[in-house]
C-alpha positions, 0 to 999 in steps of 0.5 A: 617624943622626938622623931628620930627617922621620918620613915620609922615613926614607931621607934622610941627616941630614948634608944641610940642608934649603933655607931656607923651601922646602917641598913641597905636603905641607909637608915640607922640601925637601933638594934641587931636583929639580922645575921648570926646563926640563922643567916649562916645556916641559910648560906651553907644550905644554899652553897650545898644546894649549888654544889649538888646542882652543878655536879 
């Protein structure tokens, strides 16, 4: 098993990172686990609360 990232030794060497994608710490991303509808609902909810608090 070749170690791909010293900070994340639990990752298997057989999986290729996504091209041109890194997380906020600069590490390569191997699969997409964030974003999507969960984040969109969070942003919409926070925007709604922001509008209510300033009205």
